[in-house]
A tleap script that builds the chain and sets N, CA, C and O, in Angstrom:
source leaprc.protein.ff14SB
mol = sequence {
  NMET LYS ASP GLU LEU ARG THR SER LEU ASP
  ARG ILE VAL GLN ASN LEU ARG SER LEU ALA
  GLU ARG LYS PRO ASP THR PRO VAL GLY ALA
  GLU ASP PHE ASN ALA LEU LEU SER ARG ALA
  LYS ARG ALA TYR PRO GLU MET ALA THR VAL
  GLN GLU MET LYS PRO ILE GLU GLY GLY ALA
  ASN ILE ALA THR VAL LEU LEU LYS VAL SER
  ILE LEU GLN GLY ALA VAL ASP GLU ASP HIE
  ARG GLN ARG VAL VAL ASP LYS ILE THR GLU
  ALA ASN GLU ARG ASN ARG ARG GLU HIE ASP
  GLU PHE ASN ARG ALA GLY GLY CLEU
}
set mol.1.N position { 98.353 24.526 41.748 }
set mol.1.CA position { 97.259 25.477 41.422 }
set mol.1.C position { 96.053 25.462 41.864 }
set mol.1.O position { 95.547 26.435 42.424 }
set mol.2.N position { 95.510 24.459 41.683 }
set mol.2.CA position { 93.963 24.005 42.295 }
set mol.2.C position { 93.770 24.216 43.383 }
set mol.2.O position { 92.766 24.834 43.738 }
set mol.3.N position { 94.703 23.751 44.255 }
set mol.3.CA position { 94.415 24.077 45.691 }
set mol.3.C position { 94.555 25.360 46.160 }
set mol.3.O position { 93.883 25.685 47.139 }
set mol.4.N position { 95.339 26.193 45.621 }
set mol.4.CA position { 95.715 27.613 45.901 }
set mol.4.C position { 94.658 28.588 45.246 }
set mol.4.O position { 94.682 29.798 45.470 }
set mol.5.N position { 93.768 28.009 44.458 }
set mol.5.CA position { 92.635 28.581 43.665 }
set mol.5.C position { 91.658 28.411 44.615 }
set mol.5.O position { 90.925 29.377 44.825 }
set mol.6.N position { 91.437 27.122 45.404 }
set mol.6.CA position { 90.388 26.703 46.095 }
set mol.6.C position { 90.350 27.559 47.214 }
set mol.6.O position { 89.306 28.099 47.582 }
set mol.7.N position { 91.674 27.743 47.895 }
set mol.7.CA position { 91.834 28.719 49.091 }
set mol.7.C position { 91.370 30.163 48.805 }
set mol.7.O position { 90.582 30.795 49.509 }
set mol.8.N position { 92.030 30.647 47.556 }
set mol.8.CA position { 91.545 32.152 47.209 }
set mol.8.C position { 89.865 32.239 47.170 }
set mol.8.O position { 89.186 33.118 47.702 }
set mol.9.N position { 89.373 31.071 46.385 }
set mol.9.CA position { 87.822 31.347 46.399 }
set mol.9.C position { 87.144 31.645 47.703 }
set mol.9.O position { 86.375 32.579 47.930 }
set mol.10.N position { 87.657 30.457 48.744 }
set mol.10.CA position { 86.953 30.625 49.677 }
set mol.10.C position { 86.992 31.817 50.632 }
set mol.10.O position { 86.023 32.221 51.275 }
set mol.11.N position { 88.317 32.373 50.652 }
set mol.11.CA position { 88.557 33.636 51.266 }
set mol.11.C position { 87.987 34.860 50.819 }
set mol.11.O position { 87.776 35.789 51.599 }
set mol.12.N position { 87.691 34.916 49.435 }
set mol.12.CA position { 86.838 35.744 48.606 }
set mol.12.C position { 85.729 35.848 48.672 }
set mol.12.O position { 85.150 36.933 48.627 }
set mol.13.N position { 85.006 34.407 48.830 }
set mol.13.CA position { 83.724 34.584 49.194 }
set mol.13.C position { 83.267 34.978 50.522 }
set mol.13.O position { 82.176 35.535 50.646 }
set mol.14.N position { 84.050 34.721 51.570 }
set mol.14.CA position { 84.199 35.060 52.825 }
set mol.14.C position { 83.782 36.781 52.818 }
set mol.14.O position { 82.729 37.358 53.088 }
set mol.15.N position { 84.904 37.193 52.452 }
set mol.15.CA position { 84.839 38.683 52.318 }
set mol.15.C position { 83.750 39.684 51.762 }
set mol.15.O position { 83.252 40.718 52.208 }
set mol.16.N position { 83.567 38.857 50.460 }
set mol.16.CA position { 82.415 39.439 49.764 }
set mol.16.C position { 81.076 39.227 50.180 }
set mol.16.O position { 80.202 40.042 49.885 }
set mol.17.N position { 80.796 38.028 50.954 }
set mol.17.CA position { 79.509 37.839 51.432 }
set mol.17.C position { 79.153 39.146 52.676 }
set mol.17.O position { 78.019 39.615 52.772 }
set mol.18.N position { 80.161 39.549 53.450 }
set mol.18.CA position { 80.099 40.198 54.458 }
set mol.18.C position { 79.510 41.458 54.082 }
set mol.18.O position { 78.477 41.920 54.566 }
set mol.19.N position { 80.340 42.074 53.047 }
set mol.19.CA position { 79.992 43.264 52.362 }
set mol.19.C position { 78.640 43.424 51.593 }
set mol.19.O position { 77.917 44.420 51.605 }
set mol.20.N position { 78.423 42.169 50.876 }
set mol.20.CA position { 77.359 42.120 49.908 }
set mol.20.C position { 76.036 42.197 51.062 }
set mol.20.O position { 75.104 42.956 50.799 }
set mol.21.N position { 76.008 41.422 52.274 }
set mol.21.CA position { 74.817 41.620 53.137 }
set mol.21.C position { 74.596 43.049 53.649 }
set mol.21.O position { 73.481 43.364 54.063 }
set mol.22.N position { 75.709 44.016 53.638 }
set mol.22.CA position { 75.561 45.339 54.227 }
set mol.22.C position { 74.939 46.183 52.870 }
set mol.22.O position { 73.949 46.912 52.909 }
set mol.23.N position { 75.732 45.911 51.723 }
set mol.23.CA position { 75.613 46.907 50.590 }
set mol.23.C position { 75.817 45.998 49.326 }
set mol.23.O position { 76.836 45.883 48.644 }
set mol.24.N position { 74.512 45.337 49.170 }
set mol.24.CA position { 74.492 44.625 47.745 }
set mol.24.C position { 74.966 45.097 46.664 }
set mol.24.O position { 75.790 44.494 45.976 }
set mol.25.N position { 74.341 46.600 46.310 }
set mol.25.CA position { 74.604 47.163 45.176 }
set mol.25.C position { 76.021 48.149 45.174 }
set mol.25.O position { 76.169 49.112 44.422 }
set mol.26.N position { 76.757 47.805 45.921 }
set mol.26.CA position { 78.165 48.403 46.124 }
set mol.26.C position { 78.868 48.175 44.522 }
set mol.26.O position { 79.293 47.028 44.388 }
set mol.27.N position { 79.027 48.913 43.508 }
set mol.27.CA position { 79.810 48.999 42.389 }
set mol.27.C position { 81.137 48.553 42.460 }
set mol.27.O position { 81.877 49.218 43.186 }
set mol.28.N position { 81.670 47.470 41.809 }
set mol.28.CA position { 82.960 46.596 41.925 }
set mol.28.C position { 83.403 46.597 40.780 }
set mol.28.O position { 82.539 46.542 39.905 }
set mol.29.N position { 84.710 46.650 40.369 }
set mol.29.CA position { 85.537 46.614 38.842 }
set mol.29.C position { 85.187 45.063 38.787 }
set mol.29.O position { 84.629 44.366 39.634 }
set mol.30.N position { 85.644 44.766 37.638 }
set mol.30.CA position { 85.538 43.460 37.121 }
set mol.30.C position { 86.930 42.883 36.793 }
set mol.30.O position { 87.017 41.716 36.411 }
set mol.31.N position { 88.120 43.733 36.943 }
set mol.31.CA position { 89.427 43.101 36.488 }
set mol.31.C position { 89.592 42.034 37.513 }
set mol.31.O position { 89.686 40.878 37.101 }
set mol.32.N position { 89.641 42.270 38.822 }
set mol.32.CA position { 89.818 41.176 39.553 }
set mol.32.C position { 88.925 39.588 39.446 }
set mol.32.O position { 89.567 38.549 39.601 }
set mol.33.N position { 87.905 39.558 39.261 }
set mol.33.CA position { 86.972 38.499 39.090 }
set mol.33.C position { 87.608 37.959 37.492 }
set mol.33.O position { 87.893 36.768 37.362 }
set mol.34.N position { 87.769 38.796 36.486 }
set mol.34.CA position { 88.152 38.262 35.354 }
set mol.34.C position { 89.111 37.610 35.287 }
set mol.34.O position { 89.058 36.618 34.561 }
set mol.35.N position { 90.293 37.897 35.979 }
set mol.35.CA position { 91.653 37.393 36.237 }
set mol.35.C position { 91.578 36.206 36.838 }
set mol.35.O position { 92.323 35.291 36.487 }
set mol.36.N position { 90.541 36.038 37.963 }
set mol.36.CA position { 90.563 34.746 38.682 }
set mol.36.C position { 89.823 33.700 37.903 }
set mol.36.O position { 90.082 32.508 38.068 }
set mol.37.N position { 89.013 34.065 37.154 }
set mol.37.CA position { 87.997 33.345 35.984 }
set mol.37.C position { 89.142 32.656 35.002 }
set mol.37.O position { 89.190 31.491 34.608 }
set mol.38.N position { 90.101 33.818 34.721 }
set mol.38.CA position { 91.114 33.197 33.714 }
set mol.38.C position { 92.013 32.021 34.215 }
set mol.38.O position { 92.333 31.060 33.515 }
set mol.39.N position { 92.370 32.213 35.483 }
set mol.39.CA position { 93.158 31.135 36.477 }
set mol.39.C position { 92.202 29.910 36.358 }
set mol.39.O position { 92.648 28.812 36.027 }
set mol.40.N position { 91.222 30.057 36.560 }
set mol.40.CA position { 90.204 28.766 37.087 }
set mol.40.C position { 89.922 28.123 35.521 }
set mol.40.O position { 89.563 26.945 35.537 }
set mol.41.N position { 90.047 28.784 34.127 }
set mol.41.CA position { 89.881 28.097 33.330 }
set mol.41.C position { 91.115 27.338 32.965 }
set mol.41.O position { 91.041 26.194 32.517 }
set mol.42.N position { 91.986 27.817 33.107 }
set mol.42.CA position { 93.598 26.856 32.992 }
set mol.42.C position { 93.574 26.001 33.868 }
set mol.42.O position { 93.921 24.865 33.546 }
set mol.43.N position { 93.179 26.253 35.184 }
set mol.43.CA position { 93.296 25.102 36.064 }
set mol.43.C position { 92.398 24.112 35.951 }
set mol.43.O position { 92.751 22.990 36.316 }
set mol.44.N position { 90.861 24.341 35.349 }
set mol.44.CA position { 89.845 23.215 35.208 }
set mol.44.C position { 89.641 23.354 33.852 }
set mol.44.O position { 88.705 24.113 33.603 }
set mol.45.N position { 90.149 22.920 32.962 }
set mol.45.CA position { 90.195 22.859 31.575 }
set mol.45.C position { 88.548 22.091 31.312 }
set mol.45.O position { 87.623 22.509 30.615 }
set mol.46.N position { 88.632 20.773 32.203 }
set mol.46.CA position { 87.768 19.940 31.693 }
set mol.46.C position { 86.227 20.077 32.501 }
set mol.46.O position { 85.276 19.304 32.384 }
set mol.47.N position { 86.298 21.057 33.172 }
set mol.47.CA position { 84.760 21.447 33.839 }
set mol.47.C position { 84.032 22.539 33.107 }
set mol.47.O position { 84.536 23.655 32.981 }
set mol.48.N position { 82.837 22.225 32.617 }
set mol.48.CA position { 82.172 22.963 32.097 }
set mol.48.C position { 81.487 24.116 32.639 }
set mol.48.O position { 81.281 25.121 31.958 }
set mol.49.N position { 81.150 24.006 33.774 }
set mol.49.CA position { 80.836 25.012 34.650 }
set mol.49.C position { 81.686 26.240 34.615 }
set mol.49.O position { 81.212 27.376 34.583 }
set mol.50.N position { 83.170 25.920 34.622 }
set mol.50.CA position { 84.221 26.836 34.696 }
set mol.50.C position { 84.145 27.427 33.343 }
set mol.50.O position { 83.751 28.550 33.026 }
set mol.51.N position { 84.659 26.325 32.495 }
set mol.51.CA position { 84.459 26.940 31.030 }
set mol.51.C position { 83.500 27.853 30.383 }
set mol.51.O position { 83.743 28.704 29.527 }
set mol.52.N position { 82.377 27.547 30.923 }
set mol.52.CA position { 81.042 28.149 30.146 }
set mol.52.C position { 80.779 29.560 31.169 }
set mol.52.O position { 79.685 30.106 31.032 }
set mol.53.N position { 81.355 29.911 31.768 }
set mol.53.CA position { 81.318 30.997 32.814 }
set mol.53.C position { 81.888 32.345 32.213 }
set mol.53.O position { 83.114 32.410 32.115 }
set mol.54.N position { 81.216 33.308 31.846 }
set mol.54.CA position { 81.581 34.685 30.856 }
set mol.54.C position { 82.124 35.465 31.877 }
set mol.54.O position { 81.704 35.448 33.034 }
set mol.55.N position { 83.096 36.182 31.454 }
set mol.55.CA position { 83.938 37.517 31.954 }
set mol.55.C position { 82.989 38.610 32.407 }
set mol.55.O position { 82.243 38.937 31.484 }
set mol.56.N position { 82.786 39.254 33.487 }
set mol.56.CA position { 82.166 40.360 33.581 }
set mol.56.C position { 82.609 41.703 32.533 }
set mol.56.O position { 83.774 42.083 32.418 }
set mol.57.N position { 81.768 42.149 32.011 }
set mol.57.CA position { 82.016 43.049 31.227 }
set mol.57.C position { 81.760 44.566 31.902 }
set mol.57.O position { 80.630 44.876 32.279 }
set mol.58.N position { 82.937 45.517 32.029 }
set mol.58.CA position { 82.476 46.801 32.574 }
set mol.58.C position { 82.477 46.411 34.159 }
set mol.58.O position { 83.167 45.579 34.748 }
set mol.59.N position { 81.596 47.183 34.587 }
set mol.59.CA position { 81.458 47.100 36.272 }
set mol.59.C position { 80.339 46.250 36.392 }
set mol.59.O position { 79.600 45.902 35.471 }
set mol.60.N position { 80.236 45.858 37.883 }
set mol.60.CA position { 79.015 45.087 38.269 }
set mol.60.C position { 78.926 45.584 39.714 }
set mol.60.O position { 79.708 46.406 40.194 }
set mol.61.N position { 77.907 45.015 40.364 }
set mol.61.CA position { 77.469 45.194 41.726 }
set mol.61.C position { 78.269 44.162 42.399 }
set mol.61.O position { 78.708 43.298 41.640 }
set mol.62.N position { 78.606 44.029 43.828 }
set mol.62.CA position { 79.145 43.103 44.431 }
set mol.62.C position { 78.191 42.271 44.541 }
set mol.62.O position { 78.817 41.247 44.811 }
set mol.63.N position { 76.988 41.955 44.519 }
set mol.63.CA position { 76.055 40.716 44.620 }
set mol.63.C position { 76.189 39.936 43.410 }
set mol.63.O position { 76.004 38.728 43.559 }
set mol.64.N position { 76.503 40.394 42.102 }
set mol.64.CA position { 76.933 39.851 40.901 }
set mol.64.C position { 78.124 39.184 41.004 }
set mol.64.O position { 78.228 38.068 40.496 }
set mol.65.N position { 79.185 39.778 41.677 }
set mol.65.CA position { 80.324 39.136 41.568 }
set mol.65.C position { 80.283 37.960 42.852 }
set mol.65.O position { 80.830 36.857 42.854 }
set mol.66.N position { 79.699 38.398 43.603 }
set mol.66.CA position { 79.338 37.354 44.992 }
set mol.66.C position { 78.856 35.865 43.900 }
set mol.66.O position { 79.409 34.778 43.733 }
set mol.67.N position { 77.893 36.324 43.462 }
set mol.67.CA position { 77.016 35.093 42.747 }
set mol.67.C position { 77.895 34.185 41.880 }
set mol.67.O position { 77.727 32.966 41.918 }
set mol.68.N position { 78.863 34.767 41.069 }
set mol.68.CA position { 79.694 34.345 40.041 }
set mol.68.C position { 81.025 33.752 40.767 }
set mol.68.O position { 81.715 32.898 40.211 }
set mol.69.N position { 81.310 34.243 41.971 }
set mol.69.CA position { 82.613 33.694 42.573 }
set mol.69.C position { 82.204 32.475 43.148 }
set mol.69.O position { 82.928 31.482 43.069 }
set mol.70.N position { 80.618 32.442 43.978 }
set mol.70.CA position { 80.272 31.246 44.441 }
set mol.70.C position { 79.878 30.347 43.478 }
set mol.70.O position { 79.687 29.290 44.081 }
set mol.71.N position { 79.669 30.206 42.395 }
set mol.71.CA position { 79.448 29.253 41.719 }
set mol.71.C position { 80.865 28.750 41.074 }
set mol.71.O position { 81.005 27.554 40.816 }
set mol.72.N position { 81.823 29.608 40.841 }
set mol.72.CA position { 83.233 28.949 40.830 }
set mol.72.C position { 83.477 28.280 41.919 }
set mol.72.O position { 83.946 27.144 41.838 }
set mol.73.N position { 83.193 28.884 43.168 }
set mol.73.CA position { 83.499 28.166 44.154 }
set mol.73.C position { 82.866 26.477 44.279 }
set mol.73.O position { 83.638 25.544 44.501 }
set mol.74.N position { 81.654 26.312 44.133 }
set mol.74.CA position { 80.901 25.251 44.105 }
set mol.74.C position { 81.821 24.159 43.049 }
set mol.74.O position { 82.307 23.037 43.194 }
set mol.75.N position { 81.769 24.966 42.148 }
set mol.75.CA position { 82.615 23.661 41.374 }
set mol.75.C position { 83.980 23.219 41.535 }
set mol.75.O position { 84.371 22.072 41.320 }
set mol.76.N position { 84.738 24.263 41.955 }
set mol.76.CA position { 86.057 23.828 42.704 }
set mol.76.C position { 86.003 23.064 43.704 }
set mol.76.O position { 86.930 22.270 43.860 }
set mol.77.N position { 84.874 23.095 44.682 }
set mol.77.CA position { 84.781 22.194 45.658 }
set mol.77.C position { 84.558 20.983 45.372 }
set mol.77.O position { 85.192 20.133 45.998 }
set mol.78.N position { 83.769 20.641 44.531 }
set mol.78.CA position { 83.352 19.491 44.076 }
set mol.78.C position { 84.398 18.761 43.261 }
set mol.78.O position { 84.603 17.574 43.517 }
set mol.79.N position { 85.061 19.353 42.326 }
set mol.79.CA position { 86.713 18.671 42.098 }
set mol.79.C position { 87.527 18.405 43.094 }
set mol.79.O position { 88.400 17.547 42.960 }
set mol.80.N position { 87.377 19.052 44.164 }
set mol.80.CA position { 88.313 18.798 45.485 }
set mol.80.C position { 87.766 17.500 45.742 }
set mol.80.O position { 88.470 16.498 45.616 }
set mol.81.N position { 86.408 17.428 46.137 }
set mol.81.CA position { 86.033 16.269 46.793 }
set mol.81.C position { 86.278 15.132 45.882 }
set mol.81.O position { 86.723 14.077 46.335 }
set mol.82.N position { 86.007 15.285 44.584 }
set mol.82.CA position { 85.952 14.096 43.731 }
set mol.82.C position { 87.669 13.482 43.818 }
set mol.82.O position { 88.044 12.316 43.938 }
set mol.83.N position { 88.501 14.762 43.704 }
set mol.83.CA position { 89.842 13.824 44.009 }
set mol.83.C position { 90.247 13.306 45.351 }
set mol.83.O position { 91.140 12.461 45.424 }
set mol.84.N position { 89.652 13.756 46.405 }
set mol.84.CA position { 89.846 13.127 47.595 }
set mol.84.C position { 89.505 11.764 47.684 }
set mol.84.O position { 90.140 10.850 48.210 }
set mol.85.N position { 88.197 11.740 46.982 }
set mol.85.CA position { 87.440 10.497 46.666 }
set mol.85.C position { 88.607 9.479 45.876 }
set mol.85.O position { 88.940 8.311 46.076 }
set mol.86.N position { 88.945 10.274 45.118 }
set mol.86.CA position { 89.765 9.221 44.077 }
set mol.86.C position { 91.099 8.672 44.817 }
set mol.86.O position { 91.619 7.558 44.748 }
set mol.87.N position { 91.446 9.723 45.484 }
set mol.87.CA position { 92.790 9.436 46.118 }
set mol.87.C position { 92.478 8.202 47.201 }
set mol.87.O position { 93.301 7.308 47.393 }
set mol.88.N position { 90.988 8.271 47.990 }
set mol.88.CA position { 90.888 7.209 48.917 }
set mol.88.C position { 90.838 5.936 48.463 }
set mol.88.O position { 91.472 5.002 48.953 }
set mol.89.N position { 89.881 5.854 47.263 }
set mol.89.CA position { 89.535 4.699 46.408 }
set mol.89.C position { 90.890 4.034 45.902 }
set mol.89.O position { 91.025 2.811 45.864 }
set mol.90.N position { 92.003 5.035 45.469 }
set mol.90.CA position { 93.237 4.034 45.233 }
set mol.90.C position { 93.697 3.679 46.429 }
set mol.90.O position { 93.931 2.487 46.631 }
set mol.91.N position { 93.857 4.389 47.178 }
set mol.91.CA position { 94.613 3.837 48.840 }
set mol.91.C position { 94.129 2.287 49.060 }
set mol.91.O position { 94.792 1.249 49.088 }
set mol.92.N position { 92.629 2.537 49.214 }
set mol.92.CA position { 91.899 1.325 49.279 }
set mol.92.C position { 92.220 -0.024 48.603 }
set mol.92.O position { 92.433 -1.125 49.111 }
set mol.93.N position { 92.191 0.429 47.119 }
set mol.93.CA position { 92.646 -0.511 46.485 }
set mol.93.C position { 94.316 -1.102 46.471 }
set mol.93.O position { 94.780 -2.211 46.203 }
set mol.94.N position { 94.666 -0.387 46.704 }
set mol.94.CA position { 96.045 -0.580 47.150 }
set mol.94.C position { 96.362 -1.456 48.242 }
set mol.94.O position { 97.120 -2.416 48.111 }
set mol.95.N position { 95.763 -1.125 49.381 }
set mol.95.CA position { 95.804 -1.893 50.772 }
set mol.95.C position { 95.089 -3.386 50.263 }
set mol.95.O position { 95.535 -4.484 50.597 }
set mol.96.N position { 94.046 -3.207 49.500 }
set mol.96.CA position { 93.232 -4.602 49.308 }
set mol.96.C position { 94.423 -5.467 48.524 }
set mol.96.O position { 94.706 -6.583 48.959 }
set mol.97.N position { 94.990 -5.026 47.570 }
set mol.97.CA position { 95.878 -5.827 46.589 }
set mol.97.C position { 96.808 -6.526 47.538 }
set mol.97.O position { 96.942 -7.749 47.534 }
set mol.98.N position { 97.630 -5.487 48.587 }
set mol.98.CA position { 98.620 -5.818 49.428 }
set mol.98.C position { 98.199 -6.849 50.393 }
set mol.98.O position { 98.969 -7.712 50.815 }
set mol.99.N position { 96.917 -6.740 50.747 }
set mol.99.CA position { 96.423 -7.891 51.714 }
set mol.99.C position { 96.134 -9.208 50.912 }
set mol.99.O position { 96.243 -10.306 51.459 }
set mol.100.N position { 95.840 -9.097 49.870 }
set mol.100.CA position { 95.487 -10.396 49.153 }
set mol.100.C position { 97.060 -10.923 48.690 }
set mol.100.O position { 97.214 -12.136 48.550 }
set mol.101.N position { 98.047 -10.142 48.490 }
set mol.101.CA position { 99.187 -10.802 48.142 }
set mol.101.C position { 99.789 -11.196 49.647 }
set mol.101.O position { 100.619 -12.104 49.690 }
set mol.102.N position { 99.510 -10.732 50.513 }
set mol.102.CA position { 99.982 -11.143 51.965 }
set mol.102.C position { 99.402 -12.685 52.199 }
set mol.102.O position { 100.036 -13.715 52.428 }
set mol.103.N position { 97.998 -12.476 52.063 }
set mol.103.CA position { 97.272 -13.706 52.562 }
set mol.103.C position { 97.452 -14.871 51.566 }
set mol.103.O position { 97.165 -16.005 51.949 }
set mol.104.N position { 97.998 -14.628 50.065 }
set mol.104.CA position { 98.314 -15.724 49.103 }
set mol.104.C position { 99.712 -16.254 49.535 }
set mol.104.O position { 99.843 -17.474 49.432 }
set mol.105.N position { 100.727 -15.586 49.978 }
set mol.105.CA position { 101.922 -15.746 50.523 }
set mol.105.C position { 102.033 -16.619 51.981 }
set mol.105.O position { 103.076 -17.008 52.506 }
set mol.106.N position { 100.832 -16.783 52.408 }
set mol.106.CA position { 100.503 -17.366 53.743 }
set mol.106.C position { 100.406 -16.863 54.961 }
set mol.106.O position { 100.247 -17.530 55.983 }
set mol.107.N position { 100.493 -15.730 54.894 }
set mol.107.CA position { 100.082 -14.673 56.195 }
set mol.107.C position { 101.149 -14.884 57.076 }
set mol.107.O position { 102.185 -15.419 56.680 }
set mol.108.N position { 100.987 -14.494 58.299 }
set mol.108.CA position { 101.690 -14.744 59.287 }
set mol.108.C position { 102.369 -16.289 59.667 }
set mol.108.O position { 103.056 -16.430 60.678 }
savepdb mol mol.pdb
quit
């Protein structure tokens, strides 16, 4: 779910950015953003940035929606970066242990 949400946020920001640059005051409905925010809150229960974000009540302009989606994107990207770092750290530790065991067993 996290990777799907990350991909969705990337696409949404790209699409909203081009429209917001031309017409930042374009009114938009909040339903889609609020649904996305709800998914993000379920996927990232430990992230304060996501949990503290408020849904949009009523309508909003595209610049406001882009700002909120961009904040979500930043939080999700940081989580992804940390997950990658954690996996690399785990793999390095596993390789170090295997190398140590190999050397204790006499190597080649």
